[in-house]
C-alpha positions as CSV (number, residue, x, y, z in Angstrom):
1,M,79.1,22.1,224.1
2,S,76.5,20.3,226.2
3,K,74.9,21.8,229.4
4,D,76.5,19.1,231.5
5,S,80.0,19.9,230.1
6,K,79.6,23.5,230.8
7,T,78.6,22.7,234.4
8,S,81.5,20.2,234.6
9,N,84.0,23.0,233.5
10,Q,82.3,25.7,235.7
11,G,82.9,23.5,238.6
12,E,86.6,22.9,237.7
13,W,86.9,26.8,237.3
14,D,85.4,27.3,240.5
15,Q,87.6,24.6,242.2
16,N,90.7,26.1,240.7
17,D,89.7,29.5,242.0
18,E,88.9,27.8,245.5
19,N,92.4,26.1,245.6
20,R,94.2,29.6,244.5
21,D,92.0,31.6,247.2
22,S,92.9,28.9,250.0
23,S,96.5,28.8,249.4
24,S,96.7,32.5,249.5
25,E,94.9,32.7,252.8
26,N,97.1,29.9,254.1
27,H,100.0,32.2,253.5
28,S,98.6,35.4,255.0
29,L,96.4,33.9,258.1
30,N,97.7,30.6,259.3
31,E,95.1,30.7,262.0
32,Y,92.0,30.7,259.7
33,H,92.0,28.2,256.7
34,G,88.3,29.2,255.4
35,F,85.4,27.0,254.5
36,D,85.7,23.7,253.4
37,A,85.4,23.0,249.6
38,A,81.7,22.2,249.6
39,T,80.5,24.9,251.9
40,T,82.5,27.2,249.4
41,K,80.8,25.8,246.5
42,D,77.4,26.1,247.9
43,I,78.0,30.0,248.7
44,Q,79.2,30.6,245.3
45,N,76.2,28.7,243.6
46,L,73.9,30.9,246.0
47,A,75.6,33.9,244.9
48,R,75.3,33.2,241.4
49,T,71.7,32.4,241.4
50,L,70.7,35.6,243.4
51,T,72.9,37.5,240.8
52,H,70.9,35.8,237.9
53,D,67.8,36.6,239.5
54,S,68.4,40.4,240.2
55,M,69.4,40.7,236.7
56,K,66.3,39.2,235.5
57,D,64.3,41.5,237.8
58,D,66.0,44.9,238.7
59,S,62.5,46.4,239.8
60,S,62.1,43.5,242.5
61,A,65.5,43.9,243.8
62,A,65.0,47.7,244.1
63,L,61.7,47.2,245.9
64,I,63.4,44.6,248.2
65,K,66.3,47.1,249.0
66,Y,63.7,49.9,249.4
67,L,61.6,48.0,252.0
68,S,64.5,46.7,253.9
69,H,65.6,50.4,254.3
70,M,62.4,51.7,255.2
71,S,61.9,49.0,257.8
72,E,64.7,50.8,259.8
73,V,62.6,54.0,260.1
74,P,59.7,54.4,262.4
75,G,57.2,56.4,260.3
76,V,56.4,59.1,263.0
77,L,55.5,62.9,263.1
78,P,59.1,64.4,263.5
79,Y,57.8,67.7,264.7
80,N,56.2,66.0,267.7
81,E,58.3,66.7,270.7
82,E,57.8,63.2,272.2
83,D,58.7,61.4,268.9
84,A,61.6,63.6,268.2
85,Q,63.1,62.7,271.9
86,V,62.8,59.1,271.4
87,Y,64.4,59.2,267.6
88,D,67.5,61.6,268.0
89,Q,68.0,61.2,264.4
90,L,64.9,63.1,263.6
91,N,65.5,66.2,265.9
92,P,67.3,68.9,263.6
93,D,68.7,70.5,266.9
94,S,70.6,67.2,267.9
95,D,74.1,66.4,266.8
96,N,72.9,63.2,265.7
97,F,70.4,64.5,263.2
98,N,70.5,62.5,260.1
99,A,68.9,64.3,257.0
100,K,68.4,61.2,255.0
101,F,67.0,59.1,257.9
102,W,64.5,62.3,258.2
103,V,63.7,62.0,254.5
104,K,63.1,58.1,254.9
105,N,60.7,58.7,257.8
106,M,58.7,61.3,255.9
107,R,58.1,58.9,253.0
108,K,57.1,56.2,255.5
109,L,54.7,58.6,257.5
110,F,53.0,59.8,254.0
111,D,52.6,55.9,252.9
112,S,51.2,54.9,256.3
113,D,48.1,57.1,255.6
114,P,47.9,58.2,251.8
115,D,44.1,59.1,252.2
116,Y,45.2,61.7,254.7
117,F,48.4,63.2,253.6
118,K,47.7,62.4,249.8
119,P,51.6,62.7,248.8
120,S,52.1,63.8,245.2
121,R,54.6,63.7,242.5
122,L,55.2,65.3,239.0
123,G,57.2,64.5,236.1
124,I,57.6,66.4,232.7
125,A,58.0,65.4,229.0
126,Y,58.2,67.6,226.1
127,R,58.3,67.4,222.3
128,D,59.6,70.0,219.9
129,L,60.1,72.1,222.7
130,R,61.2,75.6,221.3
131,A,61.5,79.1,222.7
132,Y,61.9,82.4,220.9
133,G,61.9,86.1,221.6
134,V,60.7,89.2,219.9
135,A,63.0,91.9,218.7
136,N,61.4,95.4,219.7
137,D,63.1,98.7,219.1
138,S,62.4,99.5,222.5
139,D,60.9,98.0,225.7
140,Y,59.8,99.6,229.1
141,Q,58.6,98.2,232.7
142,P,54.8,98.4,232.6
143,T,53.3,100.7,235.2
144,V,49.8,101.9,236.3
145,T,50.1,104.8,233.5
146,N,51.5,102.8,230.8
147,G,50.3,99.4,231.2
148,W,47.1,100.0,229.3
149,W,48.9,101.4,226.4
150,K,51.3,98.5,226.4
151,A,48.1,95.9,226.3
152,I,46.8,97.9,223.4
153,V,50.0,97.7,221.3
154,E,50.4,94.0,222.2
155,G,46.7,93.4,221.2
156,F,47.2,95.1,217.7
157,R,50.3,93.0,217.2
158,L,48.5,89.8,218.0
159,F,45.7,90.5,215.8
160,G,47.8,91.8,213.0
161,K,50.2,90.3,210.7
162,E,53.3,88.8,212.2
163,D,56.5,90.1,210.9
164,E,58.7,86.8,211.0
165,S,61.9,89.0,211.0
166,R,61.2,90.2,214.5
167,F,61.4,86.7,215.9
168,F,64.4,84.7,216.7
169,N,64.8,81.5,218.4
170,I,66.5,80.9,221.8
171,L,66.0,77.2,222.2
172,K,65.7,75.1,219.0
173,P,63.2,72.1,218.9
174,M,64.2,69.6,221.4
175,D,62.7,66.7,223.2
176,A,63.2,65.1,226.6
177,I,61.6,63.2,229.5
178,M,62.1,63.3,233.3
179,R,60.2,61.2,235.4
180,P,59.6,61.4,239.3
181,G,62.4,60.4,241.1
182,E,65.2,61.3,238.5
183,L,67.9,64.1,239.0
184,T,68.6,65.9,235.8
185,V,71.8,68.1,235.1
186,V,71.7,70.6,232.2
187,L,75.1,71.2,230.7
188,G,76.3,73.9,228.5
189,R,78.4,77.0,228.3
190,P,77.1,80.3,229.0
191,G,74.5,81.4,226.4
192,A,73.7,78.1,225.4
193,G,70.3,78.2,226.7
194,C,70.3,76.6,230.1
195,S,68.5,79.3,232.1
196,T,66.0,79.6,229.2
197,L,65.3,75.9,229.3
198,L,64.9,75.7,233.1
199,K,62.7,78.7,233.0
200,T,60.3,77.2,230.3
201,I,59.9,73.9,232.3
202,A,59.2,76.0,235.2
203,A,56.4,77.8,233.2
204,Q,58.1,81.2,233.8
205,T,58.2,82.3,230.2
206,Y,58.1,86.3,230.9
207,G,60.3,87.9,228.3
208,F,60.3,85.1,225.7
209,H,57.5,82.7,224.1
210,V,57.2,79.1,223.6
211,G,56.4,77.8,220.2
212,K,52.8,76.9,219.5
213,E,53.9,73.7,218.1
214,S,55.8,72.5,221.4
215,R,54.1,69.9,223.3
216,I,54.7,70.0,227.1
217,T,52.9,67.7,229.7
218,Y,53.6,67.6,233.6
219,D,52.0,64.3,234.1
220,G,48.8,65.3,232.5
221,L,48.7,68.8,233.2
222,S,49.4,71.5,230.9
223,Q,51.8,74.5,231.2
224,H,48.6,76.8,231.4
225,D,47.6,74.6,234.5
226,I,50.8,74.9,236.0
227,Q,50.8,78.7,235.6
228,K,47.2,79.3,236.9
229,H,46.7,76.8,239.8
230,Y,50.1,75.1,240.5
231,H,52.9,77.3,240.1
232,G,54.2,76.9,243.6
233,D,54.7,73.2,242.6
234,V,57.0,73.9,239.7
235,I,59.7,76.4,240.5
236,Y,62.7,78.2,239.1
237,S,65.4,79.1,241.6
238,A,67.7,81.9,239.9
239,E,71.2,82.2,240.0
240,T,71.1,85.4,242.2
241,D,70.7,85.7,246.1
242,I,68.0,88.1,247.1
243,H,66.7,88.6,250.7
244,F,65.7,91.0,253.2
245,P,69.4,91.9,254.6
246,H,68.2,93.1,258.1
247,L,66.3,89.5,258.7
248,T,68.2,86.6,260.2
249,V,68.5,83.3,258.7
250,G,66.0,81.8,261.0
251,D,63.4,84.4,260.6
252,T,63.9,84.3,256.6
253,L,63.3,80.7,256.5
254,E,60.7,80.2,259.2
255,F,58.7,83.1,257.3
256,A,58.8,80.7,254.2
257,A,57.8,77.6,256.2
258,R,54.7,79.3,257.6
259,L,53.4,80.1,254.3
260,R,54.0,76.5,252.8
261,T,52.4,75.0,255.9
262,P,49.9,72.4,254.7
263,Q,46.6,71.8,256.4
264,N,47.3,68.0,256.5
265,R,50.7,68.4,258.4
266,G,49.4,65.8,261.1
267,K,46.8,65.9,263.7
268,N,47.2,68.1,266.9
269,I,50.1,69.6,265.5
270,D,49.9,73.5,265.2
271,R,51.3,75.5,262.5
272,E,54.0,77.3,264.3
273,T,55.6,73.9,265.6
274,Y,55.4,72.5,262.0
275,A,57.1,75.7,260.6
276,K,59.9,76.0,263.2
277,H,60.7,72.1,262.6
278,M,60.7,72.4,258.8
279,A,63.0,75.4,259.0
280,S,65.3,73.8,261.3
281,V,65.6,70.8,259.4
282,Y,66.7,72.7,256.3
283,M,69.1,74.8,258.3
284,A,70.5,71.4,259.6
285,T,70.6,69.8,256.1
286,Y,72.5,72.7,254.7
287,G,74.8,73.5,257.4
288,L,73.0,76.6,258.5
289,S,72.0,76.0,262.2
290,H,74.8,78.1,263.5
291,T,73.5,81.2,261.6
292,R,70.1,81.3,262.8
293,N,70.5,84.3,264.7
294,T,72.6,86.1,262.1
295,N,71.5,88.6,259.7
296,V,71.4,87.4,256.0
297,G,73.0,90.6,254.6
298,N,73.9,91.7,251.3
299,D,76.7,93.6,249.6
300,F,76.3,96.5,251.6
301,V,74.9,95.0,255.0
302,R,77.2,92.7,257.0
303,G,75.7,89.2,257.5
304,V,76.4,85.7,256.6
305,S,79.2,84.8,254.1
306,G,78.5,84.4,250.4
307,G,78.3,80.5,250.3
308,E,76.1,80.5,253.4
309,R,73.6,83.2,251.8
310,K,73.7,81.0,248.7
311,R,72.7,77.9,251.0
312,V,69.9,80.3,252.6
313,S,68.4,80.7,248.9
314,I,68.6,76.8,248.6
315,A,67.2,76.2,251.9
316,E,64.3,78.7,251.1
317,A,63.2,77.3,247.7
318,S,63.4,73.9,249.2
319,L,60.8,74.8,251.9
320,S,58.4,75.5,249.2
321,G,58.0,71.5,248.7
322,A,57.8,71.9,245.0
323,N,57.5,68.7,243.0
324,I,59.8,70.0,240.1
325,Q,62.4,72.2,241.1
326,C,64.7,74.0,238.3
327,W,68.1,75.3,239.8
328,D,69.8,77.8,237.9
329,N,73.7,77.3,238.7
330,A,72.8,76.7,242.5
331,T,76.2,75.8,243.3
332,R,77.8,79.1,242.3
333,G,79.7,80.4,245.6
334,L,79.8,76.9,247.2
335,D,82.7,75.0,247.8
336,A,83.2,71.6,246.3
337,A,82.3,69.9,249.4
338,T,79.3,71.9,250.0
339,A,78.2,71.8,246.2
340,L,78.2,67.8,246.5
341,E,76.2,67.7,249.7
342,F,73.7,69.9,248.1
343,I,73.5,67.5,245.0
344,R,73.3,64.5,247.5
345,A,70.4,66.2,249.2
346,L,68.6,66.5,246.0
347,K,69.4,62.9,245.1
348,T,67.8,61.9,248.3
349,S,64.7,63.7,247.9
350,A,64.3,62.6,244.3
351,A,65.1,58.9,245.2
352,I,62.8,58.8,248.4
353,L,60.0,61.6,248.1
354,E,60.0,61.2,244.0
355,T,60.6,65.0,243.2
356,T,62.0,65.9,239.9
357,P,64.9,68.3,240.3
358,L,66.9,69.8,237.4
359,I,70.0,71.8,237.9
360,A,72.3,73.8,235.5
361,I,75.8,73.6,236.5
362,Y,79.0,75.3,234.8
363,Q,81.5,73.1,237.0
364,C,80.6,69.9,238.1
365,S,83.0,67.3,239.9
366,Q,83.0,63.6,238.8
367,D,81.5,62.5,242.4
368,A,78.7,65.1,241.8
369,Y,78.0,63.9,238.3
370,D,77.7,60.4,239.1
371,L,74.7,61.1,241.3
372,F,72.8,62.4,238.3
373,D,70.2,60.1,236.4
374,N,69.8,62.1,233.3
375,V,71.9,64.6,231.4
376,V,70.9,67.3,228.8
377,V,73.7,68.9,226.8
378,L,73.0,72.3,225.0
379,Y,75.1,73.9,222.2
380,E,73.9,77.3,221.1
381,G,70.2,76.6,221.9
382,Y,70.5,73.2,220.1
383,Q,70.0,69.7,222.3
384,I,72.9,67.6,221.0
385,F,72.1,64.9,223.8
386,F,69.7,63.7,226.3
387,G,69.8,60.5,228.0
388,K,71.3,58.5,231.0
389,A,74.2,60.3,232.3
390,K,76.2,57.3,232.7
391,K,75.7,56.8,228.6
392,A,76.5,60.3,227.7
393,K,80.4,59.9,227.7
394,E,80.3,56.7,225.7
395,Y,78.0,58.4,223.2
396,F,80.3,61.1,222.4
397,I,83.3,58.8,222.2
398,N,81.4,56.7,219.8
399,M,80.9,59.9,217.6
400,G,84.5,60.2,217.4
401,Y,85.8,62.4,220.2
402,K,88.4,62.0,222.7
403,C,88.1,62.3,226.6
404,P,91.5,63.3,227.9
405,Q,92.6,61.6,231.1
406,R,91.6,62.7,234.4
407,Q,88.8,65.1,232.8
408,T,85.6,64.7,234.4
409,T,82.5,63.6,232.4
410,A,80.7,66.8,232.9
411,D,83.9,68.9,231.6
412,F,84.3,66.6,228.7
413,L,80.6,67.1,227.7
414,T,80.9,70.9,228.1
415,S,84.2,71.0,226.1
416,L,82.5,69.5,223.1
417,T,80.6,72.8,222.8
418,N,83.9,74.7,222.5
419,P,85.9,74.3,219.3
420,A,89.0,75.4,221.0
421,E,88.6,72.6,223.7
422,R,87.3,69.4,221.9
423,E,89.8,67.1,220.5
424,P,88.6,64.4,217.8
425,L,90.0,60.8,217.7
426,P,92.9,60.2,215.3
427,G,91.3,59.5,211.9
428,Y,88.1,61.2,212.8
429,E,89.1,64.8,212.1
430,N,86.7,65.0,209.1
431,K,84.2,62.7,210.2
432,V,82.9,64.1,213.5
433,P,80.2,67.0,213.8
434,R,81.8,70.6,214.3
435,T,78.9,73.1,214.1
436,P,75.8,72.9,216.6
437,Q,73.5,72.0,213.5
438,E,75.9,69.0,212.6
439,F,75.8,67.9,216.4
440,E,71.8,68.1,216.4
441,A,71.5,66.5,213.1
442,Y,73.7,63.5,214.3
443,W,71.8,63.3,217.6
444,R,68.3,63.0,215.7
445,N,69.7,60.2,213.5
446,S,71.0,58.3,216.5
447,P,69.3,55.2,218.0
448,E,69.3,56.9,221.2
449,Y,67.2,59.5,219.7
450,A,64.7,57.1,218.3
451,A,64.2,55.2,221.9
452,L,63.8,58.5,223.4
453,I,61.1,59.6,221.1
454,K,59.3,56.4,221.6
455,D,59.6,56.5,225.4
456,I,58.2,60.0,225.2
457,D,55.1,59.0,223.1
458,N,54.3,56.1,225.3
459,Y,54.6,58.6,228.2
460,F,51.9,60.8,226.5
461,V,49.8,58.1,225.9
462,E,49.7,56.9,229.5
463,C,49.2,60.5,230.7
464,E,46.2,60.6,228.6
465,K,44.9,57.3,230.0
466,L,45.5,57.8,233.5
467,D,43.4,60.3,235.4
468,T,46.4,62.0,237.2
469,K,45.2,65.6,236.9
470,Q,42.2,65.0,239.3
471,L,44.4,63.0,241.7
472,Y,46.9,65.9,241.7
473,H,44.3,68.6,242.1
474,D,42.8,66.6,245.2
475,S,46.3,66.3,246.8
476,H,46.6,70.1,246.4
477,V,43.3,70.9,248.1
478,A,44.3,68.6,250.8
479,R,47.1,70.9,251.5
480,Q,45.3,74.0,251.5
481,S,44.2,75.8,254.6
482,N,40.6,76.9,255.4
483,H,38.8,79.6,253.4
484,I,40.9,79.3,250.3
485,R,39.7,78.8,246.7
486,P,40.5,75.3,245.5
487,G,41.9,76.6,242.5
488,S,44.1,78.9,244.3
489,P,48.0,78.2,243.8
490,Y,48.7,79.3,247.5
491,T,48.7,77.3,250.4
492,V,47.5,79.4,253.2
493,S,44.4,82.0,253.1
494,F,44.8,85.7,252.3
495,Y,44.3,86.5,255.8
496,M,47.1,84.3,257.0
497,Q,49.4,85.8,254.3
498,V,48.7,89.4,255.7
499,R,49.4,88.2,259.2
500,Y,52.6,86.6,258.4
501,G,53.7,89.6,256.5
502,V,52.9,92.1,259.1
503,G,55.2,90.0,261.5
504,R,58.1,90.0,258.8
505,N,57.8,93.6,258.6
506,F,58.0,94.4,262.2
507,L,61.0,92.0,262.3
508,R,62.7,94.1,259.6
509,M,62.1,97.2,261.7
510,K,63.6,95.5,264.8
511,G,66.7,94.6,262.6
512,D,67.1,98.0,261.3
513,P,65.4,100.6,263.4
514,S,67.5,103.5,261.9
515,I,64.7,104.6,259.2
516,P,61.9,104.9,261.7
517,I,64.0,106.6,264.2
518,F,65.4,108.9,261.6
519,S,61.9,109.5,260.3
520,V,60.3,110.4,263.6
521,F,63.4,112.4,264.5
522,G,63.3,114.4,261.3
523,Q,59.7,115.1,261.4
524,L,60.3,116.5,264.9
525,V,63.1,118.6,263.8
526,M,61.2,119.8,260.7
527,G,58.3,120.8,263.1
528,L,60.5,123.0,265.2
529,I,62.2,124.7,262.5
530,L,58.8,125.6,260.5
531,S,57.0,126.4,263.6
532,S,59.8,128.9,264.4
533,V,59.4,130.7,261.4
534,F,55.7,131.2,262.2
535,Y,56.1,131.2,265.9
536,N,53.1,132.5,268.0
537,L,50.9,134.1,265.2
538,P,48.5,136.7,266.7
539,Q,44.9,135.8,266.6
540,T,43.9,138.8,264.5
541,T,43.1,139.2,260.6
542,S,46.5,140.5,259.9
543,S,47.9,137.0,260.4
544,F,45.5,135.3,257.9
545,Y,48.4,135.2,255.1
546,Y,50.9,133.9,257.3
547,R,48.5,131.2,258.9
548,G,47.6,130.2,255.2
549,A,51.1,129.8,254.4
550,A,51.8,127.7,257.7
551,M,49.0,125.6,256.8
552,F,50.2,125.1,253.4
553,F,53.7,123.9,254.9
554,A,52.0,121.6,257.3
555,V,49.9,119.9,254.4
556,L,53.2,119.5,252.5
557,F,55.4,118.1,255.0
558,N,52.6,115.6,256.1
559,A,52.3,114.5,252.5
560,F,56.0,114.1,251.9
561,A,56.6,112.2,255.0
562,S,56.3,108.9,253.2
563,L,58.9,109.6,250.8
564,L,61.4,107.2,252.6
565,E,59.1,104.4,251.8
566,I,60.3,104.5,248.1
567,M,63.6,102.9,249.0
568,S,62.3,100.1,251.1
569,L,59.7,99.4,248.2
570,F,62.5,98.9,245.6
571,E,64.4,96.9,247.9
572,A,61.5,94.7,248.5
573,R,60.2,94.4,244.9
574,P,62.3,91.5,243.6
575,I,61.9,89.7,246.7
576,V,58.0,90.0,246.5
577,E,58.5,88.8,242.9
578,K,60.2,85.9,243.9
579,H,58.0,84.9,246.5
580,K,55.0,85.1,244.3
581,K,56.7,82.7,241.9
582,Y,57.2,80.4,244.9
583,A,53.5,80.7,245.7
584,L,54.0,82.1,249.0
585,Y,51.8,85.0,249.0
586,R,50.1,87.3,246.9
587,P,51.8,90.8,246.2
588,S,48.4,92.5,247.4
589,A,48.9,90.8,250.6
590,D,52.2,92.3,251.2
591,A,51.0,95.6,250.1
592,L,48.6,95.3,253.0
593,A,50.8,94.0,255.3
594,S,53.2,97.0,254.6
595,I,50.4,99.6,255.0
596,V,49.4,98.1,258.5
597,S,52.9,97.5,259.8
598,E,54.0,101.0,258.8
599,L,50.7,102.5,260.6
600,P,52.3,102.8,264.0
601,V,55.4,104.5,262.5
602,K,53.5,106.9,260.6
603,L,51.3,107.9,263.6
604,V,54.3,108.8,265.6
605,M,55.9,110.7,262.7
606,S,52.4,112.8,262.5
607,M,52.2,113.6,266.0
608,S,55.8,114.4,266.4
609,F,55.4,117.0,263.6
610,N,51.7,118.2,264.0
611,F,51.9,118.6,268.0
612,V,54.8,120.8,267.8
613,F,53.8,122.6,264.8
614,Y,50.1,123.4,265.8
615,F,50.9,125.0,269.2
616,M,53.9,126.7,268.5
617,V,52.3,128.4,265.3
618,N,49.4,129.4,267.9
619,F,46.4,127.8,265.9
620,R,43.3,127.8,267.8
621,R,43.9,125.9,270.9
622,N,40.7,124.1,271.0
623,A,40.2,120.5,271.2
624,G,37.5,120.2,268.2
625,R,39.8,122.5,266.0
626,F,42.9,120.5,266.9
627,F,41.5,117.1,266.0
628,F,39.9,118.6,262.8
629,Y,43.6,119.6,261.9
């Protein structure tokens, strides 16, 4: 068929469509008869041309769409009060606040002065990623006393002959690539290895090991670089929600925001203004503004609800500003609508700020699944699929499995890893894979896997050619405050970490003053009781024995006055560990802050005991002797 005949036939089809459309319009709306035939044909040709051009160059269409959206936002400092008043959508305290508009504004602000803000992004790719554990007869928590012995034992094992029977694979070799701006979901039943995969990507491998043959790159950075210099930019958010229960939601989030406040936050913007604004933004984004002055609480302390506490954990992790975010079942405890809003927030951040979020979900609605760009399906440690989320369902249907009606794509993919739930198509009962090994073998022999390997290899080559490592380091240094090492993973200096830690500890005491009050009152009562036993000893040699006993009890009770700190230390330990992984502060800074903040209480406790005890026992009433005591 010639080109002219095609055009003629196309014109006849368009004319027939036009006649049908115009006739239906005449029946429904007699007042309006539509465009004339020539105008309608011109519009159709124009639409057909634009559609053809957009299919030819998707990137150009995406760029045009991006620029049209970005032209609507001002690109101003949102934490500037004057700008916030002009643009009500940027004010988190306003009812008109729009989180997506705020993110777009930040993107335009960063792009307006890239030499100052130095925006960064980070992707990840890995080949033959394998994680394994070591079976030991016993294990124990390293402390100051046994840490050296554990190091010696591990050293002998390192240089000695390895016993292969002690090793077991948690994650079998797998391959994937997640570029900046892509949102990835990890699907699998409990025990499939979802948490281990996220921890491995986040370079938090305590308790297991990564195979030596594994190749991992973060846009040119190695996993060692991430662990040593940038572990605050690649975070893992655990499933549990651990917070100080007596701190309010606002205090918890503002503390995290202060410790991640960058040096290049904007000219003439102080740290406190920036931190309060960022905390308010994420509270408004996740629906926590009404809980600002409510205690976080826990299982024993009354506070916010379980779903709100989960959102506090999400907001705290989001305030870290990490480029790669690994969320482990972050939607647990959230209702379907809130979970969908959370995933939409991740999608907005990924699409506009070019972050790289990964999230493991055990229950995912279809609306939430449609937001994901990539999907990883794990089956007992084996990767049985990685690729575009919209192609996963078709891949397994072509394999020979049936997707029941009204079943979401995520549930269908997860059900394939359960022999009791998956259902093969008629005639494929003996053809489809059944074991995890068969699923993996089918995946490795598929054309999708071959295309993935080619894409990953090209990505590795690109990372070697581009000097992304130095660019990322420059961006990291630009965010750091003064008086801090360029190689440090932290954003603020040690002094600022201690200062903010002291402020948080005083807020904890304010939220729960019962322990300091009880400690002071207990010391006062014990001073009265003990001093009454040795009351008003005579100033003679016959009282030497009793004075020695009194002095012994005085030293003993002053030494045991800090026993109540053990409870607070055990409460704070998992929180300090989490904040260290977020690169908020050093554990040593928290320890020093605890000493400084506890000092006033310890002084009052000491005075309440020793003033009463010294004078009631009738020690020498001399200023020099008293202060020496």
